[in-house]
Each structure stands twice: as structure tokens, then as C-alpha cells.
C-alpha positions in Angstrom: -22.6 -8.0 15.5 -19.4 -9.6 16.0 -16.5 -7.5 16.2 -13.3 -10.2 15.6 -11.6 -8.5 13.4 -10.6 -12.5 12.0 -14.3 -12.5 11.2 -15.6 -8.8 9.8 -17.4 -8.8 6.5 -17.9 -5.8 4.2 -21.6 -6.0 5.5 -20.2 -5.5 9.0 -17.7 -3.2 8.4 -20.1 -0.9 6.4 -22.9 -0.9 9.9 -20.1 0.2 11.5 -19.0 3.4 9.5 -15.3 1.4 8.5 -15.3 1.9 4.2 -12.5 -0.9 2.6 -10.4 0.8 -0.1 -7.6 -0.5 -1.6 -4.3 1.4 -1.7 -1.7 0.6 -4.4 1.9 0.3 -3.3 4.7 0.3 -5.5 8.2 -1.8 -5.0 11.5 -0.5 -6.0 14.5 -3.5 -4.5 13.5 -3.5 -1.0 11.9 -0.9 -0.7 8.3 -0.3 -1.4 6.2 2.8 -1.5 3.1 4.6 -0.8 4.1 8.0 -3.4 4.3 6.5 -7.3 7.2 9.7 -7.6 8.9 8.6 -4.5 9.4 5.1 -6.1 10.4 6.8 -9.1 13.1 9.2 -7.6 14.5 5.5 -6.4 14.5 3.9 -9.2 16.3 7.0 -10.9 19.0 6.7 -8.0 19.2 3.1 -7.7 19.9 3.4 -11.9 22.1 6.1 -11.4 24.1 4.1 -9.0 24.0 1.0 -11.6 25.3 3.2 -14.1 28.0 5.0 -12.3 
């Protein structure tokens, strides 16, 4: 089994007990958030800065 990360297939990963999962990332301006609540809070702060 090839353990070179560039050549790892999902089958090879599964044999090693590795599960691939997708995650959401939220972009607000130049910032990235994994948590939707944090992203919304930053978006509101940014809107307040523009309005104020």
C-alpha cells in the first residue's frame, strides 16, 4: 500500500481507518470561519462599521 499522501485514494485511506469529511467554511471579508455563529457576528460588526 502506497502511503504517499499525494497518491492516497479513498480506498487506501479507508483501509488505514481514515475517513474523509467535508466541512463548511464561511468567508467574511478576508476572514474565514468554521463556525457559522462567529461568521454572522463578524458580518454584523462589519455592517455596523460601514453604517457608523
